[in-house]
VOPAGU-2260 file (C-alpha; in pm, 1 decimal, decimal comma):
REM VOPAGU-2260
SITE   aa  ch    i         X         Y         Z
SITE  MET   A    0       0,0       0,0       0,0
SITE  ALA   A    1     115,7     357,7     -62,0
SITE  SER   A    2     210,6     574,0     237,7
SITE  ASN   A    3      -0,6     871,5     350,6
SITE  LYS   A    4     274,1    1101,7     227,0
SITE  PHE   A    5     248,0     946,0    -117,6
SITE  LEU   A    6    -130,5     972,9    -121,3
SITE  THR   A    7    -122,6    1342,4     -27,0
SITE  SER   A    8     152,3    1439,9    -271,4
SITE  GLY   A    9      74,3    1691,6    -544,0
SITE  VAL   A   10     -47,4    1652,4    -897,4
SITE  ARG   A   11     302,7    1702,6   -1036,4
SITE  ARG   A   12     424,5    1383,1    -872,6
SITE  LEU   A   13     123,3    1189,5    -996,9
SITE  VAL   A   14     194,1    1309,5   -1348,6
SITE  LEU   A   15     556,4    1204,6   -1310,3
SITE  LEU   A   16     451,3     858,3   -1196,2
SITE  ALA   A   17     215,1     829,2   -1490,6
SITE  SER   A   18     499,5     922,0   -1723,5
SITE  VAL   A   19     726,8     659,6   -1570,1
SITE  ALA   A   20     457,8     393,3   -1600,8
SITE  SER   A   21     401,5     491,4   -1961,6
SITE  LEU   A   22     774,2     475,6   -2032,8
SITE  VAL   A   23     809,4     114,0   -1919,7
SITE  ALA   A   24     473,5     -12,5   -2043,0
SITE  SER   A   25     630,4    -155,6   -2356,8
SITE  GLN   A   26     878,3    -362,4   -2153,7
SITE  ALA   A   27     825,2    -717,9   -2022,9
SITE  TRP   A   28     724,7    -582,7   -1685,4
SITE  ALA   A   29     632,4    -247,8   -1531,3
SITE  ILE   A   30     732,1    -108,2   -1194,2
SITE  ASP   A   31     453,8    -109,4    -937,9
SITE  ALA   A   32     346,9     257,2    -922,3
SITE  GLU   A   33     257,0     225,5    -554,2
SITE  LYS   A   34     573,4      41,7    -450,9
SITE  LYS   A   35     900,4     228,1    -486,3
SITE  GLU   A   36    1110,5      40,1    -229,4
SITE  LEU   A   37    1134,3    -334,9    -180,2
SITE  VAL   A   38    1265,6    -485,1     141,5
SITE  PHE   A   39    1401,2    -840,2     118,0
SITE  GLY   A   40    1478,8   -1058,9     415,6
SITE  ALA   A   41    1731,2   -1340,6     382,0
SITE  THR   A   42    1966,7   -1545,4     593,1
SITE  ALA   A   43    2322,5   -1416,4     584,3
SITE  GLY   A   44    2525,1   -1593,4     317,8
SITE  PRO   A   45    2428,0   -1720,2     -28,1
SITE  TYR   A   46    2057,9   -1630,1     -27,5
SITE  SER   A   47    2135,7   -1274,0      72,6
SITE  ASP   A   48    2417,9   -1273,8    -183,6
SITE  GLN   A   49    2183,7   -1395,5    -457,9
SITE  ILE   A   50    1964,9   -1092,3    -399,8
SITE  LYS   A   51    2261,6    -857,1    -373,9
SITE  LEU   A   52    2444,1    -982,7    -683,8
SITE  GLY   A   53    2154,7   -1085,1    -905,5
SITE  ILE   A   54    1807,7    -969,5    -804,7
SITE  LYS   A   55    1876,5    -620,3    -669,3
SITE  PRO   A   56    2051,1    -492,0    -986,2
SITE  ILE   A   57    1770,9    -624,1   -1207,0
SITE  LEU   A   58    1496,1    -462,5   -1000,0
SITE  GLU   A   59    1685,1    -136,4    -958,5
SITE  LYS   A   60    1718,1    -108,5   -1336,2
SITE  LYS   A   61    1338,7    -116,8   -1341,2
SITE  GLY   A   62    1314,5     174,3   -1097,4
SITE  TYR   A   63    1281,8       2,8    -758,9
SITE  LYS   A   64    1500,1      73,8    -458,4
SITE  VAL   A   65    1598,2    -254,3    -293,4
SITE  LYS   A   66    1699,6    -300,8      69,2
SITE  ILE   A   67    1829,0    -631,3     207,6
SITE  VAL   A   68    1783,9    -727,4     573,4
SITE  GLU   A   69    1994,8   -1022,3     690,1
SITE  PHE   A   70    1884,6   -1269,2     958,1
SITE  ASN   A   71    2074,7   -1533,6    1154,1
SITE  ASP   A   72    1777,8   -1754,9    1239,7
SITE  TYR   A   73    1480,0   -1924,0    1076,6
SITE  ILE   A   74    1214,8   -1766,6    1299,1
SITE  GLN   A   75    1216,5   -1389,9    1258,5
SITE  PRO   A   76    1209,9   -1362,9     875,5
SITE  ASN   A   77     858,5   -1505,5     850,6
SITE  PHE   A   78     720,2   -1292,4    1131,8
SITE  ALA   A   79     879,7    -983,1     977,5
SITE  LEU   A   80     723,0   -1068,7     641,1
SITE  ALA   A   81     377,9   -1133,5     785,8
SITE  GLN   A   82     390,9    -807,0     983,6
SITE  GLY   A   83     484,3    -602,4     676,9
SITE  ALA   A   84     842,9    -517,3     770,6
SITE  LEU   A   85     954,7    -719,8     466,4
SITE  ASP   A   86     808,0    -751,3     118,6
SITE  ALA   A   87     964,0   -1092,4      54,2
SITE  ASN   A   88    1206,2   -1333,4     216,0
SITE  ALA   A   89    1439,1   -1605,8      88,8
SITE  PHE   A   90    1572,3   -1871,4     326,4
SITE  GLN   A   91    1333,0   -2168,5     360,4
SITE  HIS   A   92    1181,8   -2461,1     173,2
SITE  ILE   A   93     812,2   -2533,1     126,6
SITE  ILE   A   94     791,0   -2791,9     404,6
SITE  TYR   A   95     923,5   -2546,4     661,4
SITE  LEU   A   96     710,5   -2257,8     527,8
SITE  THR   A   97     390,0   -2462,7     534,7
SITE  LYS   A   98     450,7   -2592,4     886,1
SITE  PHE   A   99     561,2   -2256,4    1028,3
SITE  ALA   A  100     274,5   -2063,6     868,3
SITE  LYS   A  101      16,4   -2311,9     996,3
SITE  GLU   A  102     153,2   -2321,8    1351,0
SITE  ASN   A  103     170,0   -1942,0    1373,4
SITE  ASN   A  104    -143,3   -1860,4    1171,5
SITE  LEU   A  105      50,8   -1662,9     910,0
SITE  LYS   A  106     -78,9   -1611,7     556,2
SITE  LEU   A  107     239,8   -1660,6     355,0
SITE  SER   A  108     288,1   -1825,4      16,2
SITE  GLU   A  109     564,1   -1953,1    -207,9
SITE  LEU   A  110     643,9   -1725,5    -501,2
SITE  VAL   A  111     935,5   -1891,7    -678,1
SITE  LYS   A  112    1209,3   -2141,4    -593,7
SITE  VAL   A  113    1573,2   -2029,7    -583,3
SITE  PRO   A  114    1912,8   -2196,3    -641,3
SITE  THR   A  115    1972,6   -2397,7    -324,8
SITE  ALA   A  116    2282,3   -2508,7    -136,9
SITE  PRO   A  117    2225,7   -2865,2     -11,7
SITE  ILE   A  118    2257,7   -2969,8     350,5
SITE  ALA   A  119    2599,2   -3130,2     397,3
SITE  ILE   A  120    2808,8   -3309,5     656,1
SITE  TYR   A  121    3150,9   -3179,2     757,1
SITE  SER   A  122    3425,9   -3279,8     997,6
SITE  ASN   A  123    3744,2   -3121,3    1128,0
SITE  LYS   A  124    3851,4   -3450,2    1286,3
SITE  HIS   A  125    3778,7   -3719,3    1029,4
SITE  LYS   A  126    3845,7   -3765,4     660,7
SITE  SER   A  127    3561,8   -4008,3     592,1
SITE  LEU   A  128    3221,9   -4113,5     721,1
SITE  SER   A  129    3348,7   -4466,3     780,7
SITE  GLU   A  130    3555,1   -4338,3    1075,1
SITE  ALA   A  131    3240,1   -4286,3    1281,7
SITE  LYS   A  132    3252,0   -4519,8    1579,7
SITE  GLU   A  133    3068,7   -4592,0    1903,6
SITE  GLY   A  134    3016,6   -4270,6    2095,3
SITE  SER   A  135    3089,9   -4036,3    1802,4
SITE  THR   A  136    2921,7   -3697,9    1843,1
SITE  VAL   A  137    2720,3   -3560,0    1553,2
SITE  ALA   A  138    2559,5   -3215,2    1553,1
SITE  LEU   A  139    2249,7   -3151,5    1343,6
SITE  PRO   A  140    1982,4   -2879,9    1304,8
SITE  ASN   A  141    1731,3   -2853,6    1587,8
SITE  ASP   A  142    1436,5   -2745,7    1369,9
SITE  PRO   A  143    1224,2   -3051,3    1283,6
SITE  THR   A  144    1227,0   -3035,1     903,7
SITE  ASN   A  145    1601,0   -2986,1     859,4
SITE  GLN   A  146    1672,8   -3234,3    1136,4
SITE  ALA   A  147    1471,3   -3493,2     944,5
SITE  ARG   A  148    1691,3   -3430,6     639,5
SITE  ALA   A  149    2000,9   -3495,9     849,9
SITE  PHE   A  150    1861,1   -3819,7     989,8
SITE  LEU   A  151    1778,0   -3938,7     636,7
SITE  LEU   A  152    2141,2   -3886,6     543,8
SITE  ALA   A  153    2252,9   -4067,9     859,8
SITE  GLU   A  154    2042,9   -4365,6     751,9
SITE  LYS   A  155    2195,8   -4347,7     404,7
SITE  PHE   A  156    2543,0   -4364,0     563,7
SITE  GLY   A  157    2445,5   -4681,4     751,8
SITE  TRP   A  158    2468,7   -4513,3    1091,3
SITE  ILE   A  159    2105,5   -4570,8    1192,7
SITE  LYS   A  160    1803,4   -4776,5    1095,5
SITE  PHE   A  161    1451,4   -4635,1    1111,5
SITE  LYS   A  162    1142,6   -4807,6    1244,6
SITE  PRO   A  163     900,8   -4939,3     978,9
SITE  GLY   A  164     643,5   -4686,5     858,4
SITE  TYR   A  165     833,3   -4372,2     960,9
SITE  ASP   A  166     751,6   -4041,6     786,3
SITE  PRO   A  167    1066,5   -3918,5     606,7
SITE  ILE   A  168     949,6   -3557,1     622,8
SITE  ARG   A  169     909,4   -3572,5    1002,1
SITE  ALA   A  170    1177,9   -3825,2    1090,7
SITE  SER   A  171    1323,8   -3768,9    1436,4
SITE  GLU   A  172    1538,9   -3952,2    1687,6
SITE  LYS   A  173    1221,3   -4120,3    1816,2
SITE  ASP   A  174    1189,3   -4294,8    1479,0
SITE  ILE   A  175    1529,5   -4464,9    1507,5
SITE  GLU   A  176    1494,2   -4837,3    1560,6
SITE  VAL   A  177    1866,3   -4910,8    1580,7
SITE  ASN   A  178    2152,0   -4666,5    1636,6
SITE  LEU   A  179    2408,4   -4889,1    1464,4
SITE  ARG   A  180    2712,0   -4678,1    1560,1
SITE  LYS   A  181    2568,4   -4568,6    1897,1
SITE  ILE   A  182    2614,2   -4210,4    1784,8
SITE  LYS   A  183    2530,5   -3922,3    2016,2
SITE  PHE   A  184    2319,9   -3674,3    1817,2
SITE  ILE   A  185    2338,7   -3311,9    1933,2
SITE  PRO   A  186    2061,9   -3075,5    1808,8
SITE  LEU   A  187    2177,2   -2713,6    1768,9
SITE  GLU   A  188    2046,9   -2390,4    1618,7
SITE  ALA   A  189    2127,9   -2409,8    1247,5
SITE  ALA   A  190    2336,8   -2091,6    1256,2
SITE  GLN   A  191    2557,6   -2239,5    1530,2
SITE  LEU   A  192    2642,3   -2561,0    1346,2
SITE  PRO   A  193    2961,0   -2436,8    1172,9
SITE  ARG   A  194    3102,0   -2344,0    1515,2
SITE  SER   A  195    3037,3   -2695,1    1643,1
SITE  LEU   A  196    3299,6   -2853,8    1417,4
SITE  ASP   A  197    3580,4   -2818,9    1670,9
SITE  ASP   A  198    3371,9   -2986,6    1940,9
SITE  THR   A  199    3204,7   -3270,6    1749,9
SITE  ASP   A  200    3314,7   -3557,0    1530,0
SITE  TYR   A  201    3076,8   -3457,0    1251,6
SITE  SER   A  202    2823,1   -3180,8    1189,4
SITE  PHE   A  203    2532,6   -3164,9     946,8
SITE  ILE   A  204    2525,8   -2802,1     828,0
SITE  ASN   A  205    2267,8   -2624,7     614,4
SITE  GLY   A  206    2434,3   -2504,7     295,8
SITE  ASN   A  207    2368,6   -2135,9     351,2
SITE  PHE   A  208    2528,7   -2133,5     697,2
SITE  ALA   A  209    2817,6   -2350,5     578,3
SITE  LEU   A  210    2899,9   -2109,3     296,9
SITE  ALA   A  211    2848,1   -1803,3     516,0
SITE  SER   A  212    3105,1   -1941,4     761,0
SITE  GLY   A  213    3365,9   -1990,7     489,4
SITE  LEU   A  214    3315,5   -2363,5     431,9
SITE  LYS   A  215    3294,6   -2487,6      73,8
SITE  LEU   A  216    3058,0   -2748,2     -64,8
SITE  THR   A  217    3364,9   -2929,6    -200,4
SITE  GLN   A  218    3491,3   -2971,4     158,4
SITE  ALA   A  219    3185,9   -3169,2     265,2
SITE  LEU   A  220    3217,8   -3541,4     324,9
SITE  ALA   A  221    2873,5   -3588,6     170,0
SITE  LEU   A  222    2600,8   -3371,3      17,0
SITE  GLU   A  223    2227,0   -3417,2      22,2
SITE  ASP   A  224    2057,1   -3495,1    -309,0
SITE  THR   A  225    1818,5   -3201,7    -269,8
SITE  THR   A  226    1469,4   -3270,3    -405,5
SITE  ALA   A  227    1218,3   -3001,5    -504,9
SITE  GLN   A  228    1047,0   -3009,7    -164,5
SITE  TYR   A  229    1375,4   -2904,8      -0,8
SITE  GLN   A  230    1471,4   -2637,8    -252,3
SITE  ASN   A  231    1456,7   -2293,5     -96,8
SITE  LEU   A  232    1207,9   -2035,8    -211,8
SITE  VAL   A  233    1098,8   -1674,8    -205,7
SITE  ALA   A  234     797,5   -1623,5      19,1
SITE  VAL   A  235     551,3   -1333,6      10,1
SITE  ARG   A  236     229,3   -1243,4     186,9
SITE  THR   A  237     -53,7   -1440,4      28,1
SITE  GLU   A  238    -263,9   -1126,7     -13,7
SITE  ASP   A  239      12,8    -966,5    -223,2
SITE  LYS   A  240      71,9   -1248,2    -474,4
SITE  ASP   A  241    -106,4   -1068,3    -758,8
SITE  LYS   A  242      58,4    -731,1    -704,7
SITE  GLN   A  243     290,4    -597,1    -971,3
SITE  TYR   A  244     599,2    -576,0    -751,6
SITE  VAL   A  245     560,2    -944,6    -660,6
SITE  LYS   A  246     535,5   -1038,1   -1027,8
SITE  ASP   A  247     848,2    -830,8   -1091,2
SITE  ILE   A  248    1040,0   -1016,8    -818,2
SITE  ALA   A  249     943,1   -1350,0    -976,1
SITE  ALA   A  250    1044,8   -1225,9   -1320,8
SITE  ALA   A  251    1383,4   -1115,5   -1186,2
SITE  TYR   A  252    1456,0   -1463,5   -1049,7
SITE  GLN   A  253    1341,5   -1626,6   -1374,0
SITE  SER   A  254    1550,9   -1396,6   -1593,9
SITE  LYS   A  255    1854,6   -1489,9   -1800,0
SITE  GLU   A  256    2052,6   -1227,0   -1608,9
SITE  PHE   A  257    1997,9   -1409,9   -1281,4
SITE  LYS   A  258    2082,5   -1746,4   -1441,0
SITE  ASP   A  259    2414,4   -1596,1   -1550,8
SITE  VAL   A  260    2478,6   -1480,3   -1193,7
SITE  THR   A  261    2392,6   -1827,2   -1062,8
SITE  ASP   A  262    2631,0   -1994,1   -1308,3
SITE  LYS   A  263    2912,2   -1756,2   -1212,2
SITE  TYR   A  264    2881,2   -1727,0    -834,3
SITE  PHE   A  265    2674,1   -2022,9    -712,2
SITE  LYS   A  266    2830,4   -2329,2    -870,2
SITE  GLY   A  267    2722,6   -2654,6    -710,8
SITE  PHE   A  268    2382,3   -2519,5    -607,4
SITE  VAL   A  269    2072,1   -2717,2    -698,0
SITE  LYS   A  270    1900,8   -2514,3    -969,5
SITE  PRO   A  271    1523,9   -2460,7    -985,9
SITE  SER   A  272    1338,9   -2591,1   -1290,5
SITE  TYR   A  273    1335,4   -2250,6   -1464,8
SITE  GLN   A  274    1717,5   -2254,9   -1478,0
SITE  GLN   A  275    1750,3   -2608,6   -1616,4
């Protein structure tokens, strides 16, 4: 919505806005006449960098001013978006968004998926996963959806065996039938996982926090095969999905310019279907 100041501005400004709208009408998209500044929220690291390097320049060429607000947790970005402090955020996958929005009665929706860094397992003490032994300590995310991803990888490594009929999307330590290596799993805030490497044998680290801490995907002992349900996305308020500025954000992500940025700066990321 436009501010009161905008609504009470003079005729000259309205004429100017009309001229601007007319100027870009022939282009693939047109700047939202009521939305001059866009505020993006993103976790510090690659998703913030994607906006900074790829999306912000595209939108600013179209006449928007773009501000990026960085977060170090998975809680505040959705509340900030729902409350109107942000216009969009980029940090989560659809499973997390759906669960969080339902539990907190927030009306948020997926707009478009983004290039995604997979969850990975790292170690400062071991050179292979086969070195895990009885009593090994393994840190993993404490939020349920990303923790489930870590446990699925642990099963793939042969460290644990799940009970029959478990739900892979909600898998937790309670679903483990046999802890084959008698591993001690340590849930931590996702942002703290890179710091745990000196204190644990292994740590499952979300790709964005791994990269933000200076780790490389090539350093990981194993990477998740990230499926579409775990690819990160841009979220917006559901009521705003048909607004012009939201359509312009989606078009920026789906542009050739952003694909070029992805190819140059985000090698190894899982690409969304529109970049295949």
